[in-house]
Backbone as numpy.savetxt, mean C-alpha at the origin, in Angstrom:
# Nx Ny Nz CAx CAy CAz Cx Cy Cz
-6.28 -7.41 -21.08 -7.12 -6.23 -21.08 -6.24 -4.99 -21.08
-6.54 -4.07 -21.96 -5.77 -2.84 -22.04 -6.59 -1.71 -21.44
-5.94 -0.89 -20.64 -6.61 0.24 -20.01 -6.65 1.43 -20.95
-7.74 2.18 -20.88 -7.81 3.43 -21.64 -6.80 4.40 -21.06
-6.52 5.46 -21.78 -5.56 6.46 -21.32 -5.89 7.02 -19.94
-7.17 7.35 -19.73 -7.58 7.92 -18.44 -7.46 6.89 -17.33
-7.85 5.65 -17.61 -7.77 4.60 -16.60 -6.31 4.28 -16.28
-5.46 4.26 -17.28 -4.04 3.99 -17.06 -3.42 5.09 -16.21
-3.80 6.33 -16.46 -3.29 7.45 -15.68 -3.74 7.35 -14.22
-5.01 6.97 -14.01 -5.51 6.80 -12.65 -4.77 5.67 -11.95
-4.53 4.58 -12.66 -3.82 3.44 -12.10 -2.39 3.85 -11.70
-1.73 4.59 -12.57 -0.37 5.06 -12.28 -0.36 5.97 -11.07
-1.33 6.88 -10.99 -1.43 7.79 -9.86 -1.67 7.02 -8.55
-2.54 6.04 -8.61 -2.83 5.23 -7.42 -1.58 4.48 -6.98
-0.82 3.93 -7.91 0.40 3.20 -7.56 1.44 4.14 -6.94
1.54 5.34 -7.46 2.46 6.33 -6.88 2.07 6.65 -5.45
0.76 6.83 -5.22 0.29 7.11 -3.86 0.54 5.93 -2.93
0.29 4.71 -3.43 0.54 3.51 -2.62 2.01 3.38 -2.27
2.89 3.58 -3.24 4.32 3.50 -2.98 4.75 4.53 -1.94
4.23 5.72 -2.05 4.57 6.78 -1.10 4.10 6.42 0.31
2.87 5.93 0.42 2.32 5.53 1.72 3.14 4.39 2.32
3.42 3.37 1.50 4.19 2.22 2.01 5.58 2.64 2.48
6.26 3.44 1.69 7.60 3.89 2.07 7.56 4.69 3.36
6.56 5.52 3.51 6.43 6.33 4.72 6.18 5.45 5.95
5.22 4.54 5.86 4.88 3.69 7.01 6.04 2.74 7.35
6.66 2.18 6.33 7.73 1.20 6.55 9.10 1.83 6.73
9.14 3.15 6.63 10.37 3.92 6.83 11.50 3.40 5.94
11.20 3.36 4.64 12.20 2.92 3.67 12.06 3.77 2.41
12.98 3.56 1.49 12.92 4.25 0.20 11.94 3.51 -0.70
11.29 4.25 -1.58 10.35 3.61 -2.51 11.04 2.55 -3.35
12.31 2.76 -3.67 13.04 1.79 -4.47 13.25 0.46 -3.75
13.10 0.44 -2.43 13.28 -0.78 -1.64 11.99 -1.58 -1.48
10.87 -1.05 -1.96 9.58 -1.70 -1.74 9.44 -3.04 -2.43
10.08 -3.23 -3.56 9.95 -4.50 -4.28 10.51 -5.67 -3.45
11.44 -5.37 -2.56 12.04 -6.41 -1.72 11.27 -6.59 -0.41
10.36 -5.69 -0.10 9.68 -5.72 1.19 8.68 -6.86 1.27
8.69 -7.53 2.39 7.73 -8.59 2.69 7.26 -8.39 4.11
6.04 -8.78 4.36 5.48 -8.62 5.70 6.38 -9.32 6.71
6.63 -8.63 7.80 7.47 -9.11 8.90 8.92 -9.35 8.48
9.35 -8.74 7.37 10.71 -8.99 6.88 11.72 -7.96 7.38
11.26 -6.87 7.88 12.18 -5.83 8.31 11.79 -5.29 9.67
12.62 -4.43 10.20 12.36 -3.91 11.55 11.12 -3.03 11.64
10.66 -2.51 10.51 9.52 -1.60 10.55 8.22 -2.23 10.06
8.27 -3.47 9.62 7.04 -4.12 9.15 6.62 -5.17 10.18
5.99 -4.69 11.22 5.47 -5.57 12.25 3.95 -5.53 12.19
3.29 -6.20 13.11 1.83 -6.29 13.06 1.17 -4.91 13.21
1.75 -4.05 14.04 1.17 -2.71 14.19 1.29 -1.92 12.90
2.46 -1.92 12.30 2.64 -1.15 11.06 1.86 -1.76 9.91
1.60 -3.06 9.97 0.76 -3.69 8.96 -0.64 -3.07 9.00
-1.19 -2.94 10.20 -2.51 -2.32 10.35 -2.47 -0.83 10.01
-1.40 -0.17 10.40 -1.24 1.24 10.06 -1.16 1.42 8.55
-0.46 0.51 7.89 -0.35 0.56 6.44 -1.72 0.43 5.78
-2.52 -0.50 6.27 -3.87 -0.67 5.73 -4.68 0.61 5.92
-4.60 1.20 7.10 -5.35 2.44 7.37 -4.87 3.58 6.47
-3.58 3.72 6.30 -3.04 4.79 5.47 -3.40 4.59 3.99
-3.45 3.36 3.55 -3.89 3.07 2.17 -5.35 3.47 2.01
-6.16 3.15 3.01 -7.57 3.55 2.96 -7.70 5.06 2.82
-6.93 5.80 3.62 -7.00 7.26 3.57 -6.50 7.80 2.24
-5.39 7.26 1.75 -4.79 7.76 0.51 -5.68 7.53 -0.70
-6.36 6.37 -0.72 -7.19 6.03 -1.87 -8.67 6.31 -1.65
-8.97 6.82 -0.45 -10.37 7.15 -0.11 -11.27 5.93 -0.27
-10.82 4.81 0.32 -11.58 3.56 0.32 -11.66 3.04 1.74
-12.51 2.05 1.96 -12.61 1.41 3.26 -12.65 -0.09 3.05
-11.78 -0.80 3.75 -11.79 -2.25 3.73 -12.73 -2.76 4.81
-13.43 -3.84 4.53 -14.23 -4.49 5.57 -13.28 -5.27 6.47
-13.73 -5.66 7.64 -12.90 -6.44 8.54 -12.51 -7.77 7.89
-13.42 -8.35 7.11 -13.10 -9.60 6.42 -11.98 -9.41 5.40
-12.00 -8.28 4.71 -10.94 -7.98 3.73 -9.61 -7.77 4.44
-9.63 -7.06 5.56 -8.39 -6.81 6.32 -7.81 -8.14 6.80
-8.65 -9.05 7.24 -8.17 -10.34 7.72 -7.52 -11.15 6.62
-7.91 -10.93 5.37 -7.36 -11.68 4.23 -6.06 -11.07 3.69
-5.75 -9.85 4.07 -4.54 -9.19 3.59 -3.34 -9.74 4.34
-2.40 -10.28 3.60 -1.21 -10.87 4.23 -0.02 -10.06 3.86
């Protein structure tokens, strides 16, 4: 499936916001995110995992249900 120009731009913008949020919460550079795994570093613990979910919700103006949060690994 190919995205239209507007949809591709929105997707790119969302990814930029996600990368920024993740780097901020995990206290790392955006370039280091590809190597990041849950519980893999000193800043990715259970608290920051929940904080990351909350910050993603705020950045993208969405809300996850509790069931969705429980499925995020």
